[in-house]
C-alpha positions in Angstrom: 2.5 -2.9 79.0 4.6 -0.7 78.2 5.6 0.5 81.6 6.0 -2.8 82.3 7.9 -3.7 79.4 10.4 -1.5 80.4 10.2 -2.6 84.3 11.4 -6.1 82.6 14.2 -4.5 80.4 15.1 -3.3 83.4 14.9 -6.0 84.9 17.2 -8.2 82.7 20.2 -5.9 81.9 21.7 -5.6 85.2 21.7 -9.2 84.7 24.7 -9.3 82.0 26.7 -7.0 84.1 26.2 -9.3 86.8 27.6 -12.1 85.2 30.5 -10.3 83.5 31.5 -9.6 86.9 30.9 -12.9 88.3 33.0 -14.4 85.0 35.7 -11.5 86.3 35.2 -12.9 90.1 35.8 -16.7 89.0 38.7 -16.0 86.9 40.1 -14.0 89.6 39.6 -16.8 92.4 41.0 -19.6 89.4 43.9 -17.3 89.2 44.1 -17.1 93.1 43.7 -20.7 93.6 46.6 -21.3 90.8 48.7 -19.0 92.8 48.3 -21.3 96.2 48.9 -24.3 94.1 51.8 -23.1 92.6 52.8 -21.5 96.3 52.6 -25.1 97.9 54.9 -26.7 94.7 57.1 -24.1 95.3 56.7 -24.5 99.1 56.9 -28.4 98.6 60.0 -27.7 96.6 61.7 -25.9 98.9 61.2 -28.6 101.6 62.2 -31.4 99.7 65.5 -28.9 98.9 66.5 -28.7 103.0 66.3 -32.8 103.4 68.3 -32.8 100.0 70.8 -30.8 102.0 70.3 -32.0 104.8 71.6 -35.7 102.9 74.7 -34.2 101.4 77.1 -35.6 104.4 75.6 -39.2 104.0 76.2 -39.5 100.1 79.6 -37.4 100.7 80.9 -40.5 102.7 79.5 -42.8 99.6 82.7 -44.3 97.6 82.7 -42.7 94.1 82.5 -46.6 92.8 79.5 -46.7 94.0 77.0 -45.7 91.1 73.3 -46.9 92.7 72.4 -43.6 94.0 71.2 -40.9 92.1 69.9 -38.1 93.9 68.1 -34.7 93.1 65.1 -33.2 93.2 62.1 -33.5 90.5 60.3 -30.6 90.1 57.2 -32.3 88.3 53.0 -32.5 89.4 54.6 -33.8 92.5 57.7 -32.9 93.1 60.0 -35.4 94.4 63.9 -35.9 96.2 64.8 -39.2 94.4 67.9 -41.2 96.4 67.9 -43.9 93.7 65.2 -45.2 91.2 63.3 -47.3 93.1 63.0 -44.8 96.1 62.1 -41.1 96.6 60.8 -38.7 99.1 57.6 -37.1 98.5 55.1 -34.4 100.7 52.6 -36.1 102.5 49.0 -34.4 101.9 49.2 -31.5 104.3 52.7 -30.8 102.2 54.2 -30.8 105.9 55.3 -34.3 106.6 58.1 -35.7 104.8 57.1 -39.2 102.9 59.9 -41.5 102.3 58.8 -44.7 99.8 60.1 -47.5 97.6 58.7 -48.7 95.0 58.5 -52.8 94.4 57.0 -55.0 92.1 54.5 -55.4 94.7 53.1 -51.9 94.9 54.6 -48.6 96.8 55.9 -48.8 100.7 56.4 -46.0 102.9 59.5 -47.1 104.7 59.4 -43.7 106.9 57.2 -40.6 107.3 58.3 -38.0 110.0 57.8 -33.7 110.2 61.2 -34.0 111.2 63.8 -34.0 108.4 66.7 -36.0 111.3 64.2 -38.8 111.3 64.5 -38.8 107.5 67.7 -38.5 107.0 68.3 -41.6 109.4 66.1 -43.5 107.6 67.7 -42.6 104.5 70.7 -43.8 105.7 69.5 -46.9 106.5 68.7 -47.6 102.9 71.3 -46.8 101.3 73.8 -48.3 104.1 71.1 -51.8 103.0 72.0 -51.1 99.1 75.5 -51.2 99.6 75.2 -54.7 101.1 73.2 -55.6 98.6 75.8 -54.0 96.3 78.1 -55.8 98.2 76.9 -59.6 98.7 75.8 -59.2 94.6 79.7 -58.3 94.0 80.9 -61.3 95.8 78.3 -63.7 95.2 78.7 -63.0 90.7 82.0 -64.3 90.3 81.8 -67.7 91.7 78.3 -67.7 90.0 79.4 -67.1 86.8 82.0 -69.4 85.8 79.9 -72.5 87.2 77.0 -71.6 85.3 79.3 -71.3 82.0 81.1 -74.5 82.0 78.4 -76.6 82.9 76.2 -76.4 80.1 79.5 -76.8 77.7 80.6 -79.9 79.5 77.2 -81.0 78.9 77.7 -79.9 75.7 80.5 -81.9 75.0 79.1 -84.9 76.9 76.1 -85.1 74.6 78.8 -85.3 71.4 80.5 -88.2 72.9 77.5 -89.9 73.1 76.3 -89.3 70.3 80.0 -90.0 67.9 79.6 -93.6 70.6 76.6 -94.3 69.2 76.3 -93.3 65.3 80.5 -95.5 65.7 78.4 -98.8 67.4 75.1 -98.2 64.9 77.5 -98.2 62.1 79.2 -101.2 63.2 75.9 -102.9 63.9 75.1 -102.0 60.2 77.9 -103.3 58.9 77.5 -106.9 60.5 74.0 -107.1 59.9 74.7 -106.6 56.2 78.1 -109.1 56.4 75.9 -111.7 58.2 73.0 -111.0 55.0 75.3 -111.8 52.6 76.4 -115.2 54.1 
């Protein structure tokens, strides 16, 4: 029996060594995966930086007084190349395709998607042009609307005041006339 007991002990002794080896191997694999994730993120950032540099000529043409755009690469969990507060470029799932998206009140829409930097540069150029035209329309329309909107409440307020004054005077006159007829 002691031989069987020793055999059982010998069979159990390698298990902790195997578990220890398995844990070490799992830690190494996890570190490798983490390294791969870091390398993928670095590759995404590098691709976004390449696109950012390709956009330099476009943003160099935008007048300084136009402050709609705030371009830059953010390096979070998902690296992004921001064009403005609602539009940015992210890398697709395969980490080789550029996806130009815009956040709207109805959700995120894809404006362009391509492996080629020039295609995305063209899409961003079109987007920037549309945003600048929207800004021009807003700048032209705003001054014409504001004075009219401000004057209408003033006119209505003054008209209400005059009407209230006239009604009050007529009411006092009627009350005085009624009181004088009652005293007769």
